C-alpha positions in Angstrom: 81.2 34.5 61.0 82.7 35.2 64.4 81.1 38.7 64.6 77.8 37.3 63.8 78.1 34.6 66.3 79.1 37.1 68.9 76.2 39.4 68.2 73.8 36.5 68.5 75.1 35.3 71.7 75.2 38.7 73.3 71.4 39.5 73.0 70.2 40.7 76.4 67.4 39.0 78.3 65.4 42.1 78.3 65.4 42.2 74.5 64.1 38.6 74.4 61.3 39.5 76.8 60.2 42.5 74.6 60.0 40.2 71.5 57.9 37.7 73.3 55.6 40.4 74.7 55.1 41.7 71.2 54.1 38.3 69.8 51.6 37.8 72.6 50.2 41.2 72.0 49.7 40.3 68.3 47.8 37.0 69.2 45.7 38.8 71.7 44.7 41.4 69.2 43.7 38.8 66.7 41.7 36.9 69.3 40.1 40.1 70.4 39.1 41.0 66.8 37.6 37.5 66.3 35.7 37.8 69.5 34.4 41.3 68.5 33.4 40.0 65.1 31.7 37.0 66.6 29.8 39.1 69.1 28.8 41.5 66.3 27.5 38.6 64.2 25.7 37.1 67.1 24.1 40.5 67.9 23.1 41.0 64.3 21.7 37.5 64.2 19.7 38.1 67.4 18.4 41.4 66.1 17.4 39.7 62.8 15.6 36.9 64.6 13.9 39.4 66.9 12.5 41.1 63.8 10.9 37.9 62.6 7.3 36.8 63.4 7.1 34.6 66.5 4.8 32.0 65.0 6.9 29.2 63.2 4.7 29.1 60.1 4.6 32.8 59.6 8.3 33.0 60.2 8.9 30.3 57.5 6.9 32.2 54.8 8.4 35.6 56.0 11.8 34.2 55.1 10.6 33.0 51.7 9.8 36.5 50.6 11.6 37.1 47.2 13.4 40.2 48.3 14.7 38.7 51.5 15.8 35.6 49.6 17.6 37.7 47.1 19.3 39.8 49.8 20.5 36.7 51.5 21.9 34.8 48.5 23.6 38.0 47.2 25.1 38.7 50.6 28.6 37.5 51.7 26.9 35.0 54.0 24.7 33.6 51.2 27.7 33.3 48.9 29.5 31.3 51.4 26.5 29.0 51.8 26.2 28.6 48.0 29.9 27.6 47.8 29.4 25.1 50.6 26.4 23.5 48.8 28.1 23.4 45.5 31.1 21.8 47.0 29.1 19.1 48.8 27.0 18.5 45.7 30.1 18.1 43.5 31.7 15.7 46.1 28.5 13.6 46.2 28.3 13.5 42.4 31.9 12.4 42.2 31.2 9.7 44.8 28.0 8.6 43.0 29.5 8.4 39.6 32.5 6.6 41.0 30.2 4.2 42.8 28.2 3.5 39.6 31.4 3.0 37.7 32.6 0.5 40.3 29.3 -1.2 40.4 29.1 -1.7 36.6 32.8 -2.3 36.3 32.2 -6.1 36.1 30.6 -5.6 32.7 33.8 -4.1 31.3 35.3 -7.5 31.1 33.0 -8.1 28.1 34.6 -5.3 26.2 37.6 -7.0 24.7 38.6 -7.2 21.0 38.2 -11.0 21.0 34.8 -10.8 22.7 33.4 -8.3 20.2 34.8 -10.3 17.3 33.0 -13.4 18.6 29.7 -11.6 18.8 29.8 -10.3 15.2 30.8 -13.5 13.5 28.9 -14.8 10.5 25.8 -16.6 11.7 23.2 -18.9 10.1 19.7 -19.6 11.4 18.0 -22.8 10.4 14.3 -23.3 10.1 12.8 -26.8 10.4 9.3 -28.3 10.1 7.8 -30.2 13.0 9.4 -33.4 11.9 12.9 -32.1 11.4 12.7 -31.3 7.6 15.0 -28.4 6.9 12.9 -25.5 5.4 15.6 -22.8 5.1 19.1 -21.9 6.1 19.0 -18.2 6.7 22.5 -17.2 5.6 22.0 -14.9 2.6 23.6 -15.4 -0.8 27.2 -15.1 -1.9 29.7 -13.8 0.5 27.7 -13.4 3.8 30.4 -11.8 5.9 29.5 -9.6 8.9 33.1 -8.9 9.9 35.2 -6.9 7.5 38.2 -4.6 8.1 37.6 -0.9 8.1 39.3 -0.5 4.7 36.8 -2.9 3.2 33.9 -0.5 4.0 33.2 2.4 1.7 34.1 5.8 3.0 30.7 7.0 1.7 28.9 4.6 4.0 31.0 5.7 7.0 30.4 9.4 6.2 26.6 8.8 5.6 26.3 6.9 8.8 28.1 9.5 10.9 26.1 12.3 9.1 22.7 10.8 10.1 23.4 9.0 13.3 26.1 11.1 15.1 27.6 14.2 13.5 29.8 14.8 16.5 31.2 11.3 16.4 34.8 12.4 15.9 34.6 15.0 18.7 33.1 13.3 21.7 34.6 10.5 23.9 31.7 8.1 23.8 28.9 10.2 25.3 27.6 13.4 23.9 26.5 15.8 26.6 25.0 18.2 24.1 23.1 15.3 22.5 21.7 14.0 25.8 20.7 17.5 26.9 19.0 18.2 23.6 17.1 14.9 23.8 16.0 15.5 27.4 14.8 19.1 26.7 13.1 18.1 23.4 11.2 15.2 25.1 10.4 17.1 28.3 9.0 20.1 26.3 6.6 17.9 24.4 8.5 18.0 21.2 9.6 15.1 19.1 11.1 12.3 21.1 14.9 12.2 20.4 17.6 9.8 21.2 20.8 11.1 22.7 22.9 8.0 22.0 26.2 8.3 20.2 27.3 5.7 17.6 29.5 4.2 20.3 26.6 3.9 22.7 24.5 2.3 19.9 27.3 -0.2 19.3 27.4 -1.1 23.0 23.7 -1.5 23.0 23.6 -3.7 19.9 26.4 -5.9 21.1 25.7 -6.2 24.8 22.2 -5.0 25.6 20.1 -6.1 22.7 17.8 -8.1 24.9 17.3 -5.1 27.2 16.9 -2.5 24.4 13.2 -2.5 24.7 13.1 -1.5 28.3 11.9 2.0 28.9 11.3 4.3 31.9 12.9 3.6 35.3 13.5 0.0 34.3 15.8 1.1 31.5 17.9 3.5 33.5 20.5 0.8 34.7 21.0 -0.3 31.1 21.4 3.3 29.9 24.0 4.0 32.7 26.0 0.9 31.8 25.7 1.8 28.2 27.3 5.2 28.8 30.0 3.9 31.0 30.9 1.1 28.6 30.8 3.5 25.7 33.5 5.7 27.4 35.6 2.6 28.0 35.2 1.5 24.4 36.5 4.9 23.3 39.6 4.4 25.5 40.3 1.0 24.0 39.5 1.5 20.3 40.1 4.3 17.8 37.3 6.0 16.0 37.7 4.0 12.8 37.6 0.7 14.7 34.5 1.7 16.5 32.7 2.8 13.3 33.7 -0.4 11.6 32.4 -2.5 14.5 29.1 -0.5 14.3 28.8 -1.0 10.6 29.5 -4.8 10.9 26.9 -5.2 13.7 24.0 -3.0 12.5 20.8 -4.6 11.1 20.1 -3.6 7.5 16.6 -5.1 6.9 15.4 -8.7 6.7 18.1 -11.2 7.5 20.9 -8.8 6.6 23.2 -7.7 9.5 26.3 -5.8 8.6 27.3 -3.5 5.8 28.9 -6.3 3.8 25.8 -8.5 3.9 23.6 -5.6 2.9 25.9 -4.6 0.0 26.1 -8.2 -1.3 22.3 -8.7 -1.0 20.9 -5.5 -2.4 23.6 -4.5 -4.9 25.7 -7.7 -5.4 28.9 -5.9 -4.5 31.3 -5.5 -1.6 30.7 -2.8 1.0 34.0 -1.1 -0.1 32.5 -0.5 -3.6 29.3 1.3 -2.6 28.4 4.4 -4.4 27.2 7.6 -2.7 23.5 6.8 -3.5 23.9 3.2 -2.3 25.7 4.2 0.9 23.1 6.8 1.8 20.3 4.3 1.3 22.0 1.7 3.5 22.8 4.3 6.2 19.1 5.0 6.6 18.0 1.4 7.3 19.3 0.7 10.8 17.0 3.2 12.5 14.0 0.9 11.6 15.3 -2.1 9.7 11.9 -3.9 9.5 10.1 -0.9 8.0 13.0 0.5 5.9 13.8 -2.9 4.5 14.1 -2.1 0.8 12.0 -5.2 0.0 9.2 -3.9 2.2 7.3 -1.9 -0.4 5.2 -0.2 2.2 8.3 1.6 3.5 9.9 2.4 0.2 8.7 6.0 0.1 9.9 6.7 3.6 13.2 5.0 2.9 13.9 7.3 -0.2 12.9 10.3 1.9 15.4 9.3 4.5 18.1 8.7 1.9 17.6 12.2 0.6 17.8 13.6 4.1 21.1 11.8 4.6 22.5 13.2 1.3 21.6 16.7 2.5 23.3 16.1 5.8 26.4 14.8 4.0 26.5 18.0 2.0 26.0 20.2 5.0 28.8 18.4 6.9 31.2 18.6 3.9 31.5 15.0 3.0 30.1 15.4 -0.5 29.4 18.3 -2.9 25.9 19.5 -3.8 26.4 18.2 -7.3 27.1 14.7 -6.0 24.1 14.8 -3.7 21.8 15.8 -6.6 23.1 13.1 -8.8 22.6 10.5 -6.1 19.0 11.6 -5.6 18.2 11.2 -9.3 19.6 7.7 -9.4 16.6 5.2 -9.5 18.1 3.0 -6.8 15.1 0.9 -5.9 14.7 -0.1 -9.6 18.3 -1.4 -9.5 17.9 -3.6 -6.4 18.5 -7.3 -6.9 15.1 -9.1 -6.4 14.5 -10.7 -3.1 13.5 -14.0 -4.6 17.2 -14.7 -5.1 17.7 -14.4 -1.4 15.1 -17.1 -0.7 16.0 -19.5 -3.4 15.6 -23.1 -2.2 13.4 -22.1 0.7 10.5 -24.4 1.4 7.1 -22.9 2.4 8.5 -19.4 1.8 5.4 -17.4 2.9 5.3 -19.4 6.1 9.0 -19.1 6.9 9.1 -15.4 6.2 6.0 -15.0 8.5 7.8 -16.9 11.2 10.9 -14.7 10.9 8.8 -11.6 11.2 7.0 -13.0 14.2 10.4 -13.8 15.9 11.6 -10.3 15.2 8.6 -9.0 17.3 9.0 -11.6 20.1 12.7 -11.8 20.4 13.8 -8.5 18.9 15.3 -7.7 15.5 18.8 -7.7 16.8 18.5 -11.3 18.2 17.0 -12.6 15.0 19.4 -10.5 12.9 22.4 -11.9 14.6 21.3 -15.4 13.7 22.7 -18.6 15.1 19.2 -19.8 15.9 17.6 -23.2 15.5 13.9 -22.7 14.8 11.5 -25.6 15.0 8.3 -24.6 13.4 4.8 -26.1 13.5 4.6 -26.7 9.8 4.1 -30.3 8.5 6.0 -30.4 5.2 4.0 -33.3 4.0 0.7 -31.3 4.2 2.4 -28.2 3.0 3.8 -29.9 -0.1 0.3 -31.4 -0.9 -1.2 -27.9 -0.5 1.3 -26.4 -2.9 0.8 -29.1 -5.5 -2.9 -29.0 -5.4 -3.0 -25.2 -5.6 -0.7 -25.2 -8.6 -2.8 -27.9 -10.3 -6.0 -26.0 -9.5 -4.8 -22.8 -11.2 -3.5 -24.8 -14.1 -7.1 -26.0 -14.8 -8.1 -22.5 -15.7 -11.2 -22.6 -13.5 -10.1 -19.6 -11.4 -9.2 -17.5 -14.4 -12.6 -18.3 -15.9 -14.1 -16.1 -13.2 -11.3 -13.6 -13.2 -9.7 -14.9 -10.0 -5.9 -14.9 -10.4 -4.7 -15.5 -6.8 -5.4 -17.6 -3.8 -4.2 -18.3 -0.3 -4.8 -21.1 2.2 -4.1 -22.0 5.8 -4.4 -25.4 7.6 -4.4 -25.5 11.4 -4.1 -28.5 13.7 -7.2 -28.2 15.8 -6.0 -29.8 19.0 -3.0 -27.4 19.3 -3.8 -24.3 17.3 -0.6 -24.8 15.4 -0.4 -23.9 11.7 0.6 -27.0 9.7 0.4 -25.5 6.2 0.2 -22.0 4.7 0.3 -20.5 1.3 0.1 -16.7 1.0 -0.3 -16.7 -2.7 -0.8 -19.1 -5.6 3.0 -19.2 -6.1 5.8 -17.3 -4.2 7.6 -16.8 -7.4 4.5 -15.6 -9.4 5.3 -12.3 -11.1 3.9 -9.1 -9.5 2.2 -10.3 -6.3 3.7 -13.8 -5.6 5.7 -12.7 -2.5 2.7 -10.8 -0.9 1.3 -12.9 1.9 -2.5 -12.7 1.5 -2.9 -15.1 4.5 -1.8 -12.4 6.9 -3.5 -9.5 5.0 -6.8 -7.9 5.9 -9.5 -9.3 3.5 -13.3 -9.2 3.9 -14.3 -12.8 4.8 -17.9 -12.4 3.6 -20.4 -15.0 4.8 -17.6 -17.1 6.3 -18.0 -15.0 9.4 -21.6 -15.9 9.9 -21.0 -19.1 11.9 -19.5 -17.1 14.7 -22.4 -14.6 14.7 -24.9 -17.4 15.2 -22.7 -19.1 17.8 -22.8 -15.9 19.8 -26.6 -15.9 19.5 -26.8 -19.6 20.7 -24.7 -18.7 23.8 -27.1 -15.9 24.7 -29.1 -16.5 27.9 -32.1 -14.7 29.2 -35.8 -14.5 28.5 -35.4 -16.2 25.2 -32.8 -18.7 24.0 -32.0 -19.7 20.5 -31.2 -23.0 18.7 -30.9 -24.4 15.2 -34.7 -24.6 14.9 -35.4 -21.0 15.9 -37.1 -19.0 13.2 -35.4 -15.8 12.1 -37.5 -14.6 9.2 -35.7 -13.8 6.0 -37.3 -10.5 5.1 -36.6 -6.9 4.4 -34.9 -5.2 7.4 -33.5 -2.1 5.7 -34.9 0.0 8.5 -32.7 -1.5 11.2 -29.8 -2.2 8.8 -29.6 1.4 7.7 -29.0 0.6 4.1 -30.3 -1.7 1.3 -29.7 -5.4 2.4 -30.2 -8.2 -0.1 -29.3 -11.9 -0.2 -27.0 -13.4 -2.8 -30.1 -14.4 -4.9 -31.9 -11.0 -4.4 -34.8 -12.9 -2.8 -36.3 -13.4 0.7 -37.3 -16.8 1.9 -39.6 -15.8 4.6 -40.0 -18.0 7.7 -36.9 -20.1 7.9 -35.0 -21.7 10.7 -31.5 -20.7 11.7 -30.3 -24.0 10.4 -31.5 -23.2 6.9 -30.6 -19.5 7.2 -27.0 -20.3 8.1 -26.7 -23.3 5.8 -28.0 -21.3 2.8 -26.0 -18.3 3.9 -28.9 -15.8 4.1 -27.9 -12.3 5.0 -31.0 -11.0 6.9 -31.1 -13.8 9.6 -27.4 -13.2 10.3 -27.9 -9.5 10.7 -30.8 -10.2 12.9 -28.7 -12.5 15.0 -26.1 -9.8 15.6 -28.7 -7.3 16.4 -30.4 -9.5 18.9 -27.2 -10.7 20.6 -25.9 -7.2 20.9 -29.1 -5.5 21.9 -29.0 -3.5 18.7 -25.2 -3.0 18.7 -22.7 -4.9 16.6 -19.9 -4.4 19.1 -20.7 -7.3 21.5 -20.7 -9.8 18.7 -17.5 -8.4 17.1 -15.8 -8.7 20.5 -17.1 -12.2 20.8 -15.6 -13.1 17.4 -12.3 -11.6 18.4 -12.4 -13.8 21.6 -12.8 -16.9 19.4 -9.4 -16.2 17.8 -10.3 -13.8 15.0 -8.4 -11.3 17.0 -8.3 -8.3 14.7 -11.7 -8.6 13.0 -13.0 -5.1 12.3 -9.8 -3.6 13.7 -9.1 -1.5 10.7 -12.6 -0.2 10.5 -12.6 0.5 14.2 -9.5 2.6 13.9 -10.9 4.6 10.9 -14.4 5.5 12.1 -16.2 2.4 13.2 -18.2 -0.5 11.9 -21.9 -1.4 11.7 -24.2 -4.4 11.3 -22.5 -5.3 8.1 -19.9 -6.9 10.3 -22.5 -9.8 10.6 -22.0 -10.6 6.9 -18.2 -10.2 6.7 -18.2 -6.4 6.0 -14.9 -6.0 7.9 -11.4 -7.1 7.2 -9.9 -10.2 8.8 -6.6 -12.1 8.5 -6.9 -15.6 7.2 -4.5 -17.0 9.9 -6.9 -15.7 12.5 -10.1 -16.7 10.7 -8.9 -20.4 10.6 -8.0 -20.2 14.3 -11.6 -19.1 15.1 -12.9 -22.1 13.1 -10.5 -24.1 15.2 -12.1 -22.8 18.3 -15.5 -24.1 17.1 -13.8 -27.4 16.3 -12.5 -27.5 19.9 -16.1 -27.0 21.1 -15.4 -23.4 22.2 -11.9 -23.8 23.6 -9.6 -21.1 22.3 -5.9 -21.8 21.7 -3.5 -19.1 20.4 -2.6 -19.6 16.8 1.1 -20.3 16.6 3.7 -21.2 14.0 6.8 -21.8 16.2 7.3 -24.6 18.7 10.8 -23.9 19.9 13.8 -21.6 19.3 17.3 -22.3 20.5 20.3 -20.0 20.2 23.9 -20.9 19.4 24.7 -21.3 23.1 22.0 -24.0 23.2 19.7 -21.8 25.3 16.0 -22.0 24.8 14.7 -18.6 23.8 11.1 -19.6 23.0 9.0 -22.7 23.6 5.4 -23.3 22.8 3.1 -23.9 25.7 -0.3 -25.6 25.3 -2.5 -22.9 26.8 -6.2 -22.7 26.4 -9.3 -20.8 27.5 -13.0 -21.7 27.2 -14.2 -18.9 25.0 -17.9 -20.0 24.5 -20.1 -22.7 26.0 -19.5 -26.0 24.1 -23.2 -26.4 23.5 -23.3 -23.3 21.3 -20.2 -24.4 19.3 -21.7 -27.9 18.9 -24.9 -26.6 17.5 -23.0 -24.5 14.9 -20.8 -27.5 14.0 -23.9 -29.7 13.5 -25.6 -27.1 11.2 -22.5 -26.7 9.0 -22.1 -30.5 8.7 -25.7 -30.9 7.5 -25.1 -31.3 3.8 -28.8 -31.0 3.0 -28.9 -27.4 4.1 -25.6 -26.0 3.0 -24.4 -24.5 -0.3 -21.4 -26.9 -0.6 -22.0 -29.4 -3.4 -19.3 -31.9 -2.6 -17.6 -33.6 0.4 -14.2 -34.9 1.5 -14.0 -38.6 0.7 -14.0 -40.6 3.9 -14.0 -37.5 6.1 -17.0 -36.1 7.9 -16.5 -32.3 8.1 -18.3 -29.0 8.6 -18.3 -26.4 5.8 -19.0 -22.7 5.2 -18.7 -20.6 2.1 -18.4 -16.8 1.8 -18.1 -14.1 -0.7 -17.4 -10.4 -0.5 -18.6 -7.6 -2.8 -17.2 -4.4 -4.3 -19.7 -2.1 -6.0 -22.3 -4.9 -6.1 -19.8 -7.1 -7.9 -18.3 -10.3 -6.3 -14.6 -9.7 -5.2 -13.6 -12.6 -2.9 -14.5 -16.2 -2.6 -14.0 -18.1 0.7 -14.4 -21.7 1.6 -13.8 -23.2 5.1 -13.9 -26.8 6.2 -13.0 -28.3 9.6 -13.1 -31.5 11.6 -12.1 -32.4 15.2 -8.6 -32.8 13.8 -7.9 -30.1 11.2 -9.3 -26.8 10.1 -8.7 -25.3 6.6 -9.6 -22.1 4.8 -9.2 -21.1 1.2 -9.4 -17.7 -0.4 -9.7 -16.9 -4.1 -9.5 -13.4 -5.6 -7.1 -10.8 -6.9 -4.2 -9.0 -5.2 -5.3 -5.7 -6.7 -9.0 -6.1 -5.5 -10.4 -6.5 -9.0 -13.9 -8.0 -9.0 -14.9 -11.4 -10.3 -17.1 -12.1 -13.3 -19.2 -14.6 -11.4 -19.2 -16.7 -8.3 -19.6 -20.3 -7.3 -19.2 -21.0 -3.7 -17.7 -24.4 -4.3 -15.1 -23.2 -6.9 -12.2 -24.0 -4.6 -13.6 -27.2 -3.2 -11.3 -29.5 -5.1 -8.3 -28.1 -3.3 -10.1 -28.4 0.1 -11.1 -32.0 -0.7 -7.7 -33.3 -1.8 -5.6 -31.5 0.9 -8.0 -32.4 3.7 -8.4 -36.0 2.6 -4.6 -36.4 2.3 -3.9 -34.8 5.7 -6.5 -36.9 7.5 -6.0 -40.3 5.9 -2.3 -40.2 5.0 -0.8 -38.1 7.8 -3.1 -37.9 10.8 -4.7 -41.4 10.7 -1.3 -43.2 10.7 -0.2 -41.1 13.6 -3.3 -41.9 15.6 -4.6 -38.3 15.5 -7.7 -39.1 13.5 -10.0 -41.9 12.6 -12.9 -42.1 10.2 -15.5 -42.4 13.0 -14.2 -39.3 14.8 -16.8 -36.6 15.5 -17.7 -34.2 18.3 -19.0 -35.6 21.6 -22.4 -34.0 22.2 -22.1 -31.8 25.3 -24.4 -32.7 28.1 -27.5 -30.5 28.3 -28.1 -30.3 24.5 -31.9 -30.5 23.8 -33.2 -32.0 20.6 -36.6 -31.3 19.1 -37.0 -33.4 16.0 -33.8 -32.7 14.0 -33.2 -29.3 15.6 -30.8 -28.7 18.5 -31.0 -26.2 21.4 -28.9 -25.3 24.4 -29.8 -26.5 27.8 -31.1 -23.0 28.8 -33.8 -23.2 26.0 -37.4 -24.4 26.4 -40.3 -24.5 24.0 -42.2 -21.7 25.8 -39.5 -19.2 25.0 -40.9 -17.2 22.1 -42.5 -20.2 20.3 -45.2 -22.8 20.6 -46.5 -25.8 18.8 -49.3 -25.5 16.3 -50.9 -27.3 13.3 -51.1 -26.1 9.7 -52.8 -27.6 6.7 -50.6 -28.1 3.6 -51.0 -29.2 0.1 -49.6 -32.7 -0.4 -48.2 -31.8 -3.9 -46.6 -28.3 -3.5 -45.9 -28.8 0.2 -47.2 -25.2 0.6 -50.1 -23.9 2.7 -53.5 -25.2 1.5 -56.0 -22.8 0.1 -59.8 -23.0 -0.6 -59.0 -24.4 -4.0 -56.9 -27.2 -2.6 -58.9 -30.4 -3.0 -59.7 -32.3 0.1 -57.6 -35.3 -0.8 -54.5 -33.0 -1.2 -54.9 -31.6 2.2 -52.7 -32.8 5.1 -52.3 -31.4 8.6 -48.7 -31.0 9.8 -47.3 -30.0 13.2 -45.4 -26.7 13.0 -43.7 -24.3 15.4 -45.2 -20.8 15.8 -42.8 -18.1 16.8 -42.8 -14.3 17.2 -39.9 -12.6 15.5 -37.8 -10.8 18.2 -37.3 -7.8 15.9 -40.4 -7.3 13.8 -42.7 -9.0 16.4 -44.5 -10.7 13.5 -45.7 -14.3 13.8 -43.7 -16.9 11.8 -44.1 -20.6 11.4 -41.5 -23.3 11.1 -42.6 -26.5 9.3 -40.7 -29.8 8.9 -38.1 -30.2 6.2 -39.7 -30.0 2.7 -42.7 -27.9 3.8 -43.0 -24.2 3.1 -45.0 -22.4 5.7 -44.6 -19.0 4.0 -46.2 -19.7 0.6 -49.7 -20.8 -0.6 -50.6 -23.8 -2.7 -49.8 -22.7 -6.3 -50.5 -26.0 -7.9 -54.3 -26.0 -7.7 -56.7 -23.4 -9.0 -60.5 -23.3 -8.5 -60.9 -23.3 -12.3 -58.9 -26.4 -12.9 -60.5 -29.1 -15.1 -61.3 -32.1 -13.1 -61.6 -35.8 -14.0 -65.0 -37.4 -14.8 -66.6 -40.8 -15.2 -67.5 -41.1 -18.9 -69.5 -44.3 -18.9 -70.7 -47.3 -16.8 -72.2 -50.4 -18.5 -73.2 -53.8 -17.1 -74.1 -57.0 -19.0 -74.4 -60.8 -18.4 -76.7 -63.5 -17.2 -78.3 -63.9 -13.7 -75.9 -64.0 -10.8 -73.0 -62.6 -12.9 -72.2 -59.2 -14.3 -69.5 -57.9 -16.6 -68.9 -54.3 -15.8 -67.2 -51.9 -18.2 -66.2 -48.3 -17.2 -64.4 -45.5 -18.9 -63.0 -42.2 -17.4 -61.4 -39.0 -18.7 -58.8 -36.9 -17.0 -58.7 -33.1 -16.4 -55.7 -30.8 -15.7 -53.7 -33.6 -14.1 -53.1 -37.1 -15.3 -55.3 -40.0 -14.0 -54.0 -41.9 -10.9 -56.5 -44.4 -9.5 -59.8 -46.1 -10.4 -62.1 -47.9 -8.0 -65.2 -49.9 -9.0 -67.7 -50.8 -6.2 -70.9 -52.9 -6.3 -73.4 -52.2 -3.6 -70.7 -50.3 -1.7 -68.2 -53.2 -1.9 -65.0 -52.7 -3.8 -64.6 -55.2 -6.6 -61.6 -53.7 -8.3 -59.0 -51.0 -7.7 -56.5 -50.0 -10.3 -53.6 -47.6 -10.8 -54.1 -45.8 -14.1 -52.4 -43.0 -16.0 -52.9 -40.7 -19.0 -55.8 -38.5 -19.9 -58.3 -41.4 -20.3 -58.7 -45.0 -19.2 -61.1 -47.9 -19.2 -61.5 -51.0 -17.2 -63.6 -54.2 -17.0 -64.5 -56.5 -14.1 -66.7 -59.6 -13.8 -68.5 -60.1 -10.5 -71.0 -62.6 -9.1 -74.1 -61.1 -7.7 -77.3 -62.2 -6.2 -80.6 -61.7 -7.9 -82.3 -58.3 -7.7 -81.1 -54.7 -8.2 -77.5 -53.6 -7.7 -75.7 -50.2 -7.6 -72.5 -49.8 -9.4 -70.2 -46.9 -8.3 -67.0 -45.7 -10.0 -64.5 -43.4 -8.2 -61.6 -41.8 -10.1 -58.7 -39.7 -8.8 -56.1 -37.8 -10.7 -52.5 -36.9 -9.7 -53.7 -33.5 -8.4 -56.0 -35.3 -5.9 -59.1 -34.1 -7.8 -61.8 -36.8 -7.7 -65.0 -37.7 -9.5 -67.7 -40.3 -8.7 -70.6 -41.7 -10.6 -73.2 -44.5 -9.8 -75.6 -46.6 -11.9 -78.3 -49.1 -10.8 -78.8 -52.3 -12.7 -81.3 -55.2 -12.2 -81.7 -58.9 -13.1 -85.2 -58.2 -14.5 
């Protein structure tokens, strides 16, 4: 210690100076080297810049040369730059992700065990009619539990769900990078659009972002980011089995079934823990598209089984089951062993209507919202009218009248005209009828036949231009195969010639309707079809349009239409051209008493009220329609319709509407079998009884209708005799007044054989057909301007005066006459003396006689006898007598 201290303290000053000099020299050398290197870099940089083109643009592209870029990035300097960029990018990404996490951190408060449990509690949705009558409690049957413990769910369902939805579920931590990457590249490369969401993300989306799930593109990015962040947090808070159990409790399984337990109880009448491999694989395939894969949706059954088989294959590949188990599960006829849906709707009032409303809400509010339940749904249905409709339909089919013509099904819709709200609906003759009872024909595409014609003519009435049209316009009923492009007949296989639109529509003639569409669309059916859609029959011809197009047959109902839309179009006519959207829901409130949906009275003038009024007037004219009965105490408009299949009748339609209510009725078969015969008024008893009840027992007491109610004639309507025309019509547009001679008896055109007394001159309207350019004549009701007198022939036997005798003293004669008839019976007999009538008699039969005594002056007198028969043939004979 001392030696060391001594040595240390005895260092000389010179030694210390040498050490300091050495350190200074070292620093100087390092500084010198850095300066030399810096000078060298500057010199090389200057030399490099000197070698570049002087012009900035040329210099820019010179630097972009691939070889120069490659030399730069593979140089030491380029490597340093790359490291700097990577570092900065990484730092920015960390800051960005951290910022996003902080921004969306507030949403993490929702992810708590208690919160999730609240959101997946058992729920019940209640459906009411417009007056508060409970129609259905949507709560399933038996044990409707959404929340079950993990050990109460079959391992097969867990395995099946993981196999098809997220095979890496047990490997990732909430977000699958590989899945996202695969989905992005598949979509970007134009392949099948794939989802990159894990089961955890799907759970987060179902529970917290169901209302935003439909958002796509940039608008959906915030939701997707929150979804991923929350999924990571969920993975931190729950184990895999808890997450999978929550997912299986929350997922929709078709119809009103949310949660594995509900699905198992409904479809198989067992608990979720007892599901077999086949059953588990079927259920696991439903959540991807619960509406389409709903086992009770027969249209999706084939696709559902294919998906089940795919799931079984995945389970085999991932080691959950053996190949033998998969093969056995595939062979099991699982759909044949489903419990029927009717048990799930037992006690439901107006089942077709309620199920239609539920489907509508799934589209408008989302399947998850409806599936979670807890909703109070106030519908537009009036149970009083609905119950009357169901009773009358049942009674009607019990009579055997439909079966007599081979019609075994029917559907009907009643709409409140003033609101467009559906107040009654039956999709079949009976919801519980075997085979087809649960099919809703009221929302299916069925050809409406002639019931579409009123809208075709309404379009023609609304047409303005060089010629306007009204109820009295003549559209000749004739052969128009050349413009129709096929054989076109009327229901009676006859042509009526020159007839007015009033008669053509009332008697449901085909050729005038096709002409109307041809004229209104300038040869194309499209303008009229678009017009019909605009009235409320929104999807008319949609199927045909999507599969190749439609033609002029659309004028006579050759396209498919939904009855709910057809009745709404009639409602538009009843509103004098005002369209209101057809609706079945007035209000929806959730369990938090929030209003999710509320009906608004919105309307649009779809056609001039004059055009609608003219159509309504024609269809209310009972003398010119095919309907053979009326609604007691209710003035209404009517239209019938039939559709054909292979020249055989297939469907019968009947529509009736007033300013208060519109109703349509369809009769036919669910399998499109044809009918043995048709009678346009077959279903009239149902229409009469339901409409009479609805008007007099429901709407009249409520002040919504009274017996005198009818449409107010729009200003501008022109009337010519009985016929109505819009304000833009005048008599010089395509027609003029003329006179024509008719036979009084046949009311047909007089011929040269028509006797003078049977001839009468009548005012008629002469028109030129806009298509054939032929002249046509319109005569008053009862006269036929298209046919000749077929009652009289030139060879007809005519009446004659058989004898005339006179006897008596001076100043008084007794005259006896006898006459004989010809082809027609005798009608009148006149006896004249010196041109003065002394007796006129009405006679009958084939012969007659008469006597008259007359006072005369002295001298000669001429007795004349005139006779006329019922065919207006006449005969006359004279005889001169004297006192001498």
